[in-house]
Every structure is written in structure tokens, then in C-alpha cells.
C-alpha positions as CSV (number, residue, x, y, z in Angstrom):
1,M,0.0,0.0,0.0
2,T,1.4,3.4,-1.0
3,P,1.4,6.0,1.8
4,I,-0.5,9.2,1.4
5,S,1.8,12.1,0.7
6,I,1.1,15.5,2.1
7,V,3.1,18.6,1.4
8,L,2.7,21.8,3.5
9,N,4.0,25.0,2.0
10,V,4.8,27.4,4.9
11,Y,6.1,30.9,4.4
12,D,6.6,33.5,7.1
13,G,5.0,31.2,9.6
14,S,1.7,30.9,7.6
15,V,0.6,27.9,5.6
16,Q,0.4,29.0,2.0
17,G,-0.7,25.7,0.5
18,V,-1.5,22.1,1.2
19,F,-1.0,19.4,-1.4
20,T,-1.8,15.7,-1.2
21,S,-1.7,12.5,-3.2
22,Q,-5.2,11.6,-2.1
23,P,-8.2,13.8,-2.7
24,D,-10.3,12.6,0.2
25,V,-7.8,13.7,2.9
26,E,-9.2,16.1,5.6
27,I,-6.5,18.4,7.1
28,T,-7.0,20.6,10.1
29,L,-4.4,23.3,11.0
30,V,-3.9,24.2,14.6
31,D,-1.5,27.2,14.9
32,W,-0.5,28.3,18.4
33,D,1.5,31.3,17.2
34,V,-1.4,33.8,17.2
35,A,0.4,36.8,18.8
36,G,-1.0,39.9,17.2
37,T,-4.1,38.1,15.9
38,D,-7.5,39.4,16.9
39,A,-8.8,37.1,19.6
40,D,-12.3,37.7,18.3
41,H,-11.4,36.3,14.9
42,P,-13.9,33.4,14.2
43,E,-11.1,30.9,13.7
44,V,-9.3,31.8,17.0
45,V,-10.3,29.7,19.9
46,A,-9.5,29.8,23.6
47,V,-8.2,26.6,25.2
48,R,-7.3,25.8,28.8
49,D,-3.9,24.0,28.9
50,A,-2.9,21.3,31.4
51,L,-1.7,24.0,33.8
52,G,-5.1,25.8,33.7
53,R,-3.8,28.7,31.6
54,T,-5.9,30.1,28.8
55,R,-4.1,29.8,25.4
56,H,-5.3,30.9,22.0
57,A,-5.0,28.9,18.8
58,F,-6.0,29.5,15.2
59,V,-7.9,26.4,14.0
60,A,-9.0,26.0,10.4
61,R,-9.6,23.3,7.8
62,A,-7.1,23.3,4.9
63,T,-8.4,22.5,1.5
64,P,-5.7,20.3,-0.2
65,Q,-4.7,20.6,-3.8
66,P,-3.5,17.7,-5.8
67,L,0.3,17.1,-5.9
68,S,0.2,17.7,-9.6
69,E,-0.4,21.4,-8.8
70,L,3.3,21.5,-7.6
71,A,4.6,20.9,-11.1
72,G,7.1,23.7,-12.0
73,S,6.7,25.5,-8.7
74,D,9.3,26.7,-6.2
75,V,7.9,24.1,-3.8
76,E,8.6,21.3,-6.2
77,A,12.2,22.7,-6.8
78,A,12.8,22.7,-3.0
79,I,11.6,19.1,-2.7
80,D,13.8,18.1,-5.6
81,A,16.8,19.9,-4.1
82,A,16.2,18.0,-0.8
83,E,16.0,14.8,-2.9
84,L,12.6,14.0,-1.5
85,V,10.0,12.7,-3.8
86,P,6.3,12.8,-2.8
87,N,4.3,9.8,-3.8
């Protein structure tokens, strides 16, 4: 069985794109680095951690694109340079 390949393109701390070898993959992004983000933003949630502190996280679904969308991109060039080949 071939494993599912997922490529996350992150730039300046933000996910710019998600690519996958399987179209039926559901991806949820949880980003704890929300300093400077409006706490009232609809995708920012408050969570109590194990020590009882309130922490904020940005939580959103990421809509993946097919791996074929990477063809000719800087992301593909970076993967090639690292000698990694997504399935």
C-alpha cells in the first residue's frame, strides 16, 4: 500500500498551501502562534492547557490541492533539491 503524501507549504509562519496525493484527505491546521491576531477572529479559539492557563489557537480546515499542482513551482524545486519525492 502506497502511503499518502502531504506537502505543507509554509512561508513567514503561515501555511500558504497544502498538497496531497489523495483527494479525500481532511486536514486541520492548529496554529498556536497567534500573537497579534484578533482574539475575536472566528477561527481563533481559547483553550485551557494542562496548567489551567488560557491559550489561544487558530484552527481551520485546509483544502488540499492535488500534488500535480506543484509541477514547476518553487515548492517542487525545493523538494527536488532536498532529494525528497512525494508519492
